VEXBATI-439795 format. One record per residue (C-alpha): residue number from 1; residue in three letters; x negated, y, z negated. Coordinates in nm, 4 decimals. Example, Ala and Ser with C-alpha at 12.3 -4.5 7.8 and 13.67 -1.06 7.14 Angstrom:
BEGIN
<rec 1 ala <-1.2300 -0.4500 -0.7800>>
<rec 2 ser <-1.3670 -0.1060 -0.7140>>
This chain:
BEGIN
<rec 1 met <5.4637 -7.5289 10.8514>>
<rec 2 lys <5.3502 -7.8912 10.8494>>
<rec 3 thr <5.1936 -8.0393 10.5383>>
<rec 4 leu <4.9826 -8.3512 10.5016>>
<rec 5 lys <5.2739 -8.5909 10.4499>>
<rec 6 asp <5.4398 -8.4765 10.7725>>
<rec 7 ile <5.1756 -8.6423 10.9914>>
<rec 8 lys <5.0922 -9.0095 11.0435>>
<rec 9 leu <4.7239 -9.0551 10.9734>>
<rec 10 lys <4.6690 -9.4296 10.9991>>
<rec 11 asn <4.3822 -9.5231 11.2327>>
<rec 12 lys <4.3328 -9.1563 11.3263>>
<rec 13 thr <4.0239 -8.9418 11.2833>>
<rec 14 val <4.1120 -8.6553 11.0527>>
<rec 15 ile <3.9082 -8.3348 11.0297>>
<rec 16 ile <3.9527 -8.1677 10.6907>>
<rec 17 arg <3.8298 -7.8115 10.6406>>
<rec 18 cys <3.7459 -7.8029 10.2690>>
<rec 19 asp <3.6129 -7.5309 10.0427>>
<rec 20 phe <3.2855 -7.6637 9.9026>>
<rec 21 asn <3.1427 -7.3153 9.8541>>
<rec 22 val <3.0140 -7.4038 9.5064>>
<rec 23 pro <2.7489 -7.2222 9.3011>>
<rec 24 met <2.4120 -7.3947 9.3372>>
<rec 25 lys <2.0605 -7.3435 9.2078>>
<rec 26 glu <1.7568 -7.5334 9.3315>>
<rec 27 gly <1.9780 -7.7981 9.4913>>
<rec 28 lys <2.1850 -7.8526 9.1750>>
<rec 29 ile <2.5599 -7.7868 9.1682>>
<rec 30 leu <2.6417 -7.5566 8.8749>>
<rec 31 asp <3.0221 -7.5840 8.8934>>
<rec 32 ser <3.2003 -7.8591 9.0879>>
<rec 33 thr <3.5553 -7.7229 9.0399>>
<rec 34 arg <3.6131 -7.6583 9.4099>>
<rec 35 ile <3.4944 -8.0077 9.5001>>
<rec 36 val <3.7262 -8.1639 9.2420>>
<rec 37 lys <4.0238 -7.9636 9.3737>>
<rec 38 ser <3.9692 -8.1105 9.7210>>
<rec 39 leu <3.9926 -8.4709 9.6032>>
<rec 40 asp <4.3711 -8.5157 9.6251>>
<rec 41 thr <4.3748 -8.4450 9.9974>>
<rec 42 ile <4.0680 -8.6606 10.0662>>
<rec 43 lys <4.1996 -8.9541 9.8596>>
<rec 44 tyr <4.5353 -8.9400 10.0371>>
<rec 45 cys <4.3613 -8.9651 10.3744>>
<rec 46 ile <4.1523 -9.2588 10.2468>>
<rec 47 asn <4.4667 -9.4398 10.1316>>
<rec 48 glu <4.6309 -9.3737 10.4694>>
<rec 49 lys <4.3404 -9.5568 10.6377>>
<rec 50 ala <4.2183 -9.2508 10.8259>>
<rec 51 lys <3.8631 -9.1869 10.9402>>
<rec 52 ile <3.7607 -8.8640 10.7698>>
<rec 53 ile <3.5333 -8.5788 10.8798>>
<rec 54 leu <3.4748 -8.3024 10.6255>>
<rec 55 leu <3.3700 -7.9474 10.7128>>
<rec 56 ser <3.2808 -7.6598 10.4799>>
<rec 57 his <3.0636 -7.3527 10.4544>>
<rec 58 leu <2.8281 -7.2789 10.1651>>
<rec 59 gly <2.7244 -6.9200 10.1026>>
<rec 60 arg <2.6021 -6.6834 10.3705>>
<rec 61 val <2.3483 -6.8124 10.6210>>
<rec 62 lys <2.1715 -6.5471 10.8288>>
<rec 63 thr <1.8199 -6.6864 10.8790>>
<rec 64 glu <1.6397 -7.0193 10.9122>>
<rec 65 glu <1.5050 -6.9577 10.5624>>
<rec 66 asp <1.8614 -6.9429 10.4223>>
<rec 67 lys <1.9235 -7.2961 10.5474>>
<rec 68 lys <1.6780 -7.4408 10.2945>>
<rec 69 glu <1.9019 -7.3446 10.0015>>
<rec 70 arg <2.2399 -7.3839 10.1696>>
<rec 71 ser <2.2563 -7.7506 10.2677>>
<rec 72 leu <2.5705 -7.9469 10.1801>>
<rec 73 lys <2.3730 -8.2641 10.1065>>
<rec 74 pro <2.4155 -8.2218 9.7248>>
<rec 75 val <2.7909 -8.1917 9.7852>>
<rec 76 ala <2.7923 -8.5234 9.9718>>
<rec 77 glu <2.6145 -8.6830 9.6756>>
<rec 78 glu <2.8617 -8.5328 9.4275>>
<rec 79 leu <3.1582 -8.6438 9.6378>>
<rec 80 ser <3.0190 -8.9974 9.6512>>
<rec 81 lys <3.0148 -9.0069 9.2701>>
<rec 82 leu <3.3628 -8.8592 9.2326>>
<rec 83 leu <3.5221 -9.0830 9.4979>>
<rec 84 lys <3.3197 -9.3890 9.3992>>
<rec 85 gln <3.2357 -9.4601 9.7605>>
<rec 86 glu <2.9597 -9.3471 9.9927>>
<rec 87 val <3.0120 -9.0171 10.1688>>
<rec 88 phe <2.7939 -9.0164 10.4796>>
<rec 89 phe <2.6068 -8.6949 10.5517>>
<rec 90 val <2.4676 -8.5649 10.8799>>
<rec 91 pro <2.2302 -8.2668 10.8416>>
<rec 92 gln <2.3656 -8.1171 11.1650>>
<rec 93 thr <2.6808 -7.9307 11.2673>>
<rec 94 arg <2.6994 -8.0822 11.6158>>
<rec 95 gly <2.5093 -8.2945 11.8623>>
<rec 96 ser <2.4529 -8.6597 11.9515>>
<rec 97 leu <2.3795 -8.7669 11.5919>>
<rec 98 val <2.7124 -8.6216 11.4771>>
<rec 99 glu <2.8999 -8.7871 11.7625>>
<rec 100 glu <2.7391 -9.1268 11.7033>>
<rec 101 lys <2.8257 -9.1169 11.3332>>
<rec 102 val <3.1848 -9.0107 11.4043>>
<rec 103 glu <3.2186 -9.2938 11.6551>>
<rec 104 ser <3.0944 -9.5503 11.4017>>
<rec 105 leu <3.3340 -9.4470 11.1218>>
<rec 106 lys <3.5697 -9.7168 10.9976>>
<rec 107 asp <3.9129 -9.6591 10.8444>>
<rec 108 gly <3.8801 -9.4969 10.5015>>
<rec 109 glu <3.5202 -9.3865 10.5554>>
<rec 110 ile <3.4045 -9.0266 10.5108>>
<rec 111 leu <3.1503 -8.8130 10.6927>>
<rec 112 leu <3.0427 -8.4666 10.5762>>
<rec 113 leu <2.8780 -8.2436 10.8374>>
<rec 114 glu <2.6220 -7.9774 10.7538>>
<rec 115 asn <2.7185 -7.6260 10.6416>>
<rec 116 thr <2.9336 -7.4703 10.9149>>
<rec 117 arg <2.7575 -7.1357 10.8661>>
<rec 118 phe <2.4328 -7.2840 10.9954>>
<rec 119 glu <2.6006 -7.1898 11.3241>>
<rec 120 asp <2.5724 -6.8222 11.2212>>
<rec 121 val <2.1943 -6.8091 11.2494>>
<rec 122 asp <2.1992 -6.7778 11.6271>>
<rec 123 gly <2.4934 -6.5618 11.7283>>
<rec 124 lys <2.7297 -6.5884 11.4265>>
<rec 125 leu <2.9276 -6.8552 11.6109>>
<rec 126 glu <3.1157 -6.9733 11.3008>>
<rec 127 ser <3.2033 -6.6322 11.1577>>
<rec 128 thr <3.3094 -6.4836 11.4925>>
<rec 129 cys <3.5321 -6.7840 11.5684>>
<rec 130 asp <3.3396 -6.8852 11.8796>>
<rec 131 asp <3.5858 -7.0653 12.1041>>
<rec 132 glu <3.3424 -7.3270 12.2366>>
<rec 133 leu <3.2338 -7.4200 11.8840>>
<rec 134 gly <3.5939 -7.4557 11.7658>>
<rec 135 lys <3.6725 -7.6646 12.0727>>
<rec 136 tyr <3.3712 -7.8900 12.0075>>
<rec 137 trp <3.4667 -7.9584 11.6445>>
<rec 138 ala <3.8268 -8.0205 11.7505>>
<rec 139 ser <3.7054 -8.2809 12.0018>>
<rec 140 leu <3.5723 -8.4954 11.7164>>
<rec 141 gly <3.9148 -8.5824 11.5744>>
<rec 142 asp <4.2872 -8.6370 11.6265>>
<rec 143 val <4.4304 -8.4344 11.3363>>
<rec 144 phe <4.3193 -8.1098 11.1720>>
<rec 145 val <4.3901 -8.0468 10.8039>>
<rec 146 asn <4.3087 -7.7029 10.6658>>
<rec 147 asp <4.2663 -7.7297 10.2901>>
<rec 148 ala <4.0271 -7.4381 10.2321>>
<rec 149 phe <4.2403 -7.1638 10.0802>>
<rec 150 gly <3.9239 -6.9748 9.9854>>
<rec 151 thr <3.8571 -6.8990 10.3543>>
<rec 152 ala <4.2193 -6.8673 10.4685>>
<rec 153 his <4.1722 -6.4903 10.5085>>
<rec 154 arg <3.8924 -6.5464 10.7614>>
<rec 155 ala <3.9337 -6.6386 11.1286>>
<rec 156 his <3.6393 -6.8758 11.1662>>
<rec 157 ala <3.5579 -7.1463 11.4189>>
<rec 158 ser <3.6038 -7.4130 11.1483>>
<rec 159 asn <3.9655 -7.3185 11.0755>>
<rec 160 val <4.1325 -7.0997 11.3398>>
<rec 161 gly <3.8958 -7.2215 11.6127>>
<rec 162 ile <3.9689 -7.5892 11.5512>>
<rec 163 ala <4.3433 -7.5361 11.5059>>
<rec 164 lys <4.3643 -7.3611 11.8417>>
<rec 165 his <4.2507 -7.6796 12.0158>>
<rec 166 met <4.4425 -7.9392 11.8095>>
<rec 167 lys <4.7991 -8.0552 11.8712>>
<rec 168 glu <4.8376 -8.2228 11.5330>>
<rec 169 lys <4.7548 -7.9904 11.2435>>
<rec 170 cys <4.8729 -7.9222 10.8920>>
<rec 171 val <4.7694 -7.7827 10.5557>>
<rec 172 gly <4.6345 -8.0028 10.2788>>
<rec 173 phe <4.7609 -8.0395 9.9241>>
<rec 174 leu <4.5424 -7.7588 9.7851>>
<rec 175 ile <4.6746 -7.4934 10.0240>>
<rec 176 glu <5.0274 -7.6288 9.9879>>
<rec 177 lys <4.9999 -7.5908 9.6099>>
<rec 178 glu <4.8477 -7.2418 9.6316>>
<rec 179 leu <5.1250 -7.1189 9.8589>>
<rec 180 ser <5.3992 -7.2716 9.6443>>
<rec 181 phe <5.2749 -7.0716 9.3452>>
<rec 182 leu <5.1936 -6.7482 9.5260>>
<rec 183 glu <5.5247 -6.7468 9.7137>>
<rec 184 gln <5.6960 -6.7075 9.3769>>
<rec 185 leu <5.5626 -6.3517 9.3816>>
<rec 186 asn <5.7946 -6.2712 9.6714>>
<rec 187 cys <6.0904 -6.2872 9.4336>>
<rec 188 pro <5.9404 -6.3034 9.0825>>
<rec 189 asp <6.1235 -6.3735 8.7602>>
<rec 190 lys <6.1995 -6.0565 8.5642>>
<rec 191 pro <6.0552 -5.8772 8.3779>>
<rec 192 phe <5.7595 -5.9001 8.6142>>
<rec 193 ile <5.4350 -5.7575 8.4735>>
<rec 194 val <5.1198 -5.6997 8.6793>>
<rec 195 ile <4.7789 -5.6579 8.5115>>
<rec 196 leu <4.5097 -5.4935 8.7211>>
<rec 197 gly <4.1454 -5.4474 8.6251>>
<rec 198 gly <3.8109 -5.4414 8.7947>>
<rec 199 ser <3.6048 -5.1457 8.9028>>
<rec 200 lys <3.7414 -4.9508 9.1995>>
<rec 201 val <4.0923 -4.8325 9.2801>>
<rec 202 gly <4.0032 -4.8520 9.6497>>
<rec 203 asp <3.9741 -5.2308 9.6244>>
<rec 204 lys <4.3305 -5.2590 9.4924>>
<rec 205 ile <4.5273 -5.0013 9.6939>>
<rec 206 gly <4.6910 -5.2695 9.9086>>
<rec 207 val <4.7833 -5.4768 9.6026>>
<rec 208 ile <4.9283 -5.1768 9.4169>>
<rec 209 glu <5.1357 -5.0651 9.7155>>
<rec 210 asn <5.2686 -5.4175 9.7714>>
<rec 211 val <5.3579 -5.5130 9.4128>>
<rec 212 ile <5.4678 -5.1839 9.2579>>
<rec 213 lys <5.8181 -5.2046 9.4047>>
<rec 214 lys <5.8644 -5.5542 9.2620>>
<rec 215 ala <5.6884 -5.5040 8.9272>>
<rec 216 asp <5.8599 -5.3719 8.6174>>
<rec 217 his <5.5255 -5.2456 8.4873>>
<rec 218 ile <5.1617 -5.2420 8.5996>>
<rec 219 leu <4.9127 -5.2503 8.3122>>
<rec 220 ile <4.5824 -5.1002 8.4276>>
<rec 221 gly <4.2443 -5.1539 8.2604>>
<rec 222 gly <3.8832 -5.1931 8.3663>>
<rec 223 gly <3.6851 -4.9292 8.5505>>
<rec 224 met <3.9808 -4.8419 8.7723>>
<rec 225 ser <4.1796 -4.7146 8.4727>>
<rec 226 phe <3.9439 -4.4160 8.4378>>
<rec 227 thr <4.0278 -4.2944 8.7884>>
<rec 228 phe <4.3945 -4.2950 8.6869>>
<rec 229 leu <4.3122 -4.1229 8.3564>>
<rec 230 lys <4.1125 -3.8547 8.5366>>
<rec 231 ala <4.4065 -3.8098 8.7755>>
<rec 232 glu <4.6186 -3.7406 8.4678>>
<rec 233 gly <4.3739 -3.4742 8.3557>>
<rec 234 tyr <4.1752 -3.6573 8.0870>>
<rec 235 glu <3.8037 -3.6114 8.0310>>
<rec 236 ile <3.6420 -3.9469 8.1124>>
<rec 237 gly <3.2753 -3.8526 8.0603>>
<rec 238 asn <3.0379 -4.0848 8.2481>>
<rec 239 ser <3.2982 -4.3568 8.2925>>
<rec 240 leu <3.3304 -4.5176 8.6328>>
<rec 241 cys <3.5476 -4.3098 8.8651>>
<rec 242 asp <3.6573 -4.3762 9.2220>>
<rec 243 asn <3.6715 -4.0095 9.3226>>
<rec 244 asp <3.7704 -4.0899 9.6805>>
<rec 245 his <4.1034 -4.2231 9.5559>>
<rec 246 leu <4.2044 -3.9672 9.2929>>
<rec 247 asp <4.4799 -3.8360 9.5211>>
<rec 248 phe <4.6191 -4.1873 9.5607>>
<rec 249 cys <4.6318 -4.2245 9.1797>>
<rec 250 lys <4.8078 -3.8892 9.1424>>
<rec 251 lys <5.0631 -3.9929 9.4054>>
<rec 252 ile <5.1352 -4.3281 9.2390>>
<rec 253 leu <5.1622 -4.1694 8.8940>>
<rec 254 ala <5.4050 -3.9093 9.0294>>
<rec 255 glu <5.6210 -4.1627 9.2155>>
<rec 256 tyr <5.6263 -4.4364 8.9478>>
<rec 257 pro <5.5658 -4.2638 8.6105>>
<rec 258 glu <5.7565 -4.5301 8.4156>>
<rec 259 lys <5.5829 -4.8261 8.5787>>
<rec 260 ile <5.2131 -4.7410 8.5356>>
<rec 261 val <5.0767 -4.8203 8.1875>>
<rec 262 leu <4.7283 -4.6858 8.1127>>
<rec 263 pro <4.4950 -4.7350 7.8137>>
<rec 264 val <4.5558 -4.5206 7.5059>>
<rec 265 asp <4.2117 -4.5921 7.3595>>
<rec 266 val <3.8830 -4.7292 7.4918>>
<rec 267 ala <3.5519 -4.8722 7.3714>>
<rec 268 val <3.2816 -4.6188 7.4567>>
<rec 269 thr <2.9031 -4.6050 7.4464>>
<rec 270 ser <2.6254 -4.3783 7.5698>>
<rec 271 glu <2.4721 -4.6083 7.8341>>
<rec 272 tyr <2.5753 -4.8929 8.0607>>
<rec 273 ser <2.4281 -5.1469 7.8213>>
<rec 274 asn <2.5267 -5.4108 7.5692>>
<rec 275 asp <2.2615 -5.2808 7.3282>>
<rec 276 thr <2.3734 -4.9230 7.2595>>
<rec 277 pro <2.6213 -4.8543 6.9746>>
<rec 278 lys <2.9891 -4.9090 7.0548>>
<rec 279 glu <3.2761 -4.6954 6.9275>>
<rec 280 glu <3.6505 -4.7012 6.9922>>
<rec 281 lys <3.8077 -4.3669 7.0768>>
<rec 282 asp <4.1446 -4.2267 7.1782>>
<rec 283 ile <4.1469 -4.1410 7.5496>>
<rec 284 ser <4.1753 -3.7709 7.4600>>
<rec 285 asp <3.8514 -3.7837 7.2566>>
<rec 286 ile <3.5998 -3.9142 7.5150>>
<rec 287 ser <3.2992 -3.6811 7.5286>>
<rec 288 phe <3.1013 -3.5701 7.8365>>
<rec 289 ser <2.8106 -3.8014 7.7509>>
<rec 290 glu <3.0127 -4.1201 7.6903>>
<rec 291 met <3.1415 -4.3971 7.9145>>
<rec 292 gly <3.4271 -4.6383 7.8576>>
<rec 293 leu <3.3483 -5.0052 7.9065>>
<rec 294 asp <3.6566 -5.1795 7.7612>>
<rec 295 ile <4.0095 -5.1166 7.6406>>
<rec 296 gly <4.0517 -5.0493 7.2667>>
<rec 297 lys <4.2546 -5.2300 6.9998>>
<rec 298 asn <4.5562 -4.9973 7.0333>>
<rec 299 thr <4.5663 -5.0625 7.4085>>
<rec 300 ile <4.5441 -5.4372 7.3450>>
<rec 301 ala <4.8477 -5.4058 7.1150>>
<rec 302 leu <5.0277 -5.1899 7.3745>>
<rec 303 phe <4.9663 -5.4430 7.6529>>
<rec 304 glu <5.0739 -5.7327 7.4310>>
<rec 305 asn <5.3961 -5.5461 7.3544>>
<rec 306 tyr <5.4814 -5.5367 7.7245>>
<rec 307 leu <5.3719 -5.8965 7.7782>>
<rec 308 lys <5.5853 -6.0433 7.4994>>
<rec 309 glu <5.8967 -5.9702 7.7063>>
<rec 310 ala <5.7466 -6.0824 8.0384>>
<rec 311 ala <5.9029 -6.3649 8.2406>>
<rec 312 phe <5.6248 -6.3633 8.4989>>
<rec 313 val <5.2746 -6.2113 8.5042>>
<rec 314 leu <5.0228 -6.1567 8.7837>>
<rec 315 trp <4.6680 -6.0659 8.6778>>
<rec 316 asn <4.3775 -5.9550 8.8953>>
<rec 317 gly <4.0487 -5.8194 8.7573>>
<rec 318 pro <3.8953 -5.7988 8.4051>>
<rec 319 leu <3.9882 -5.5178 8.1649>>
<rec 320 gly <3.6307 -5.4379 8.0637>>
<rec 321 val <3.2667 -5.5119 8.1450>>
<rec 322 tyr <3.3141 -5.8804 8.0734>>
<rec 323 glu <2.9484 -5.9765 8.1268>>
<rec 324 phe <2.8596 -5.7689 7.8168>>
<rec 325 ser <2.9605 -5.9537 7.4976>>
<rec 326 lys <3.0665 -5.6281 7.3258>>
<rec 327 tyr <3.3037 -5.5363 7.6069>>
<rec 328 lys <3.4766 -5.8641 7.6866>>
<rec 329 val <3.7070 -5.8245 7.3857>>
<rec 330 gly <4.0082 -5.6744 7.5640>>
<rec 331 thr <4.0104 -5.9248 7.8500>>
<rec 332 glu <3.9576 -6.2204 7.6185>>
<rec 333 lys <4.2253 -6.1203 7.3663>>
<rec 334 ile <4.4882 -6.0662 7.6354>>
<rec 335 leu <4.3970 -6.3987 7.8014>>
<rec 336 lys <4.4298 -6.5801 7.4694>>
<rec 337 tyr <4.7580 -6.4024 7.3928>>
<rec 338 ile <4.9015 -6.5186 7.7261>>
<rec 339 ala <4.7761 -6.8747 7.6717>>
<rec 340 lys <4.9009 -6.8952 7.3126>>
<rec 341 asn <5.2464 -6.7670 7.4029>>
<rec 342 lys <5.2669 -6.9760 7.7208>>
<rec 343 ile <5.3553 -6.6730 7.9335>>
<rec 344 lys <5.4040 -6.7746 8.2979>>
<rec 345 thr <5.0932 -6.6194 8.4542>>
<rec 346 ile <4.9064 -6.6403 8.7827>>
<rec 347 leu <4.5409 -6.5399 8.7739>>
<rec 348 gly <4.4182 -6.4286 9.1163>>
<rec 349 gly <4.0634 -6.3319 9.2109>>
<rec 350 gly <3.7258 -6.4782 9.1207>>
<rec 351 asp <3.6339 -6.2430 8.8344>>
<rec 352 ile <3.9406 -6.3005 8.6174>>
<rec 353 val <3.9249 -6.6746 8.6889>>
<rec 354 ala <3.5639 -6.6769 8.5630>>
<rec 355 cys <3.6792 -6.4873 8.2522>>
<rec 356 ala <3.9447 -6.7500 8.1815>>
<rec 357 lys <3.6848 -7.0256 8.2062>>
<rec 358 lys <3.4495 -6.8459 7.9673>>
<rec 359 ala <3.7367 -6.7898 7.7252>>
<rec 360 lys <3.8211 -7.1623 7.7590>>
<rec 361 val <4.1874 -7.1024 7.8386>>
<rec 362 glu <4.1914 -7.2042 8.2064>>
<rec 363 asn <4.3862 -7.5229 8.1296>>
<rec 364 glu <4.6542 -7.3263 7.9445>>
<rec 365 ile <4.7349 -7.0845 8.2278>>
<rec 366 tyr <5.0341 -7.1481 8.4576>>
<rec 367 his <4.8258 -7.1159 8.7753>>
<rec 368 ile <4.4692 -7.0171 8.8553>>
<rec 369 ser <4.4253 -6.9367 9.2227>>
<rec 370 thr <4.1137 -7.0680 9.3972>>
<rec 371 gly <4.1367 -6.8080 9.6693>>
<rec 372 gly <3.9351 -6.5044 9.5673>>
<rec 373 gly <3.9499 -6.2786 9.8728>>
<rec 374 ala <4.2315 -6.4844 10.0268>>
<rec 375 thr <4.4465 -6.4381 9.7156>>
<rec 376 leu <4.3796 -6.0647 9.7155>>
<rec 377 glu <4.4809 -6.0300 10.0798>>
<rec 378 tyr <4.7928 -6.2396 10.0171>>
<rec 379 leu <4.8839 -6.0023 9.7324>>
<rec 380 glu <4.8382 -5.7117 9.9732>>
<rec 381 gly <5.1009 -5.8691 10.1973>>
<rec 382 lys <4.8576 -5.9493 10.4770>>
<rec 383 glu <4.8899 -6.2537 10.6997>>
<rec 384 leu <4.6135 -6.5094 10.6428>>
<rec 385 pro <4.4655 -6.6371 10.9733>>
<rec 386 gly <4.3796 -6.9770 10.8235>>
<rec 387 ile <4.7480 -7.0305 10.7363>>
<rec 388 gln <4.8910 -6.8601 11.0417>>
<rec 389 cys <4.6934 -7.0901 11.2736>>
<rec 390 ile <4.8797 -7.3885 11.1256>>
<rec 391 ser <5.2265 -7.2356 11.1043>>
């Protein structure tokens, strides 16, 4: 697969598919991390004297009303500040104004087009990978660079559609970096420990089936742990349970009894609330009226005991209801334990990445994946269309 340094860019018009899907409120960018992570690829193209066209989506756009809050103009302004040069912005995705601006670009100059999902309002042309739209965007440049790992699991007009109609194409530095880290999971250092949290077992079946043969142990917390506990015969009260996948849990527990590590105690309360009294209980003592919202201190110690021997760790999903201050304890303590002991860990998926930021340990983790859904599908062993279209 070609990477950015494999292609001569000088005097060429380069289309870069970025991931500028940043959180925004009332036209203000709340977190510019994804913009910052795109800078290496953009700066390289500037230094190579290329003319640069940037494409990205921002949120879901289904109606004309959605367009008012989903414009990429604030991103163009933020990029101008970060790059210390003007980033031109056209509030359209195609048309004569776009073509005129592309034609007038000089070497090293940058143009950002409007949110690619504006094309979804009339016919979902972006999201359904409309061939004519992909062909049009491809016609604007000489080289296509896909650097949006966050949408690599989607076949859209702005990645797969463009690549189909471009002879010269490659991945940017962000995708190259993501793949170099994630590919280590194909043959991980041992002992290899996987931590899985989040709510539903059904969301993680593909991940479990793909990593369990490679992992030495899978430590399970979060809401999904109660489905496994119920499968083992424990009373879980009003705790979250993915009843549709109890049989899957029983099967996994029967096939890999030594690999699956479940909580031994949990933090329980009477309601799904941060305000009701919290109590830690052994998993055999949960009453009918209680629900578990976090792992307990003995489980934290148990997980740390496994992690202290780990050579490589993969973590997806929080171990408790992290948005409640009382029930973020387990996730936060394990994150800080990993950071303090410099355990080689990849965090994959938006929720656990957000937890690491709140715990202020994101700079101490070996790798934090930007992918979200793309990372999850990679961990399931699925091919990613946005990568496949380049390779």
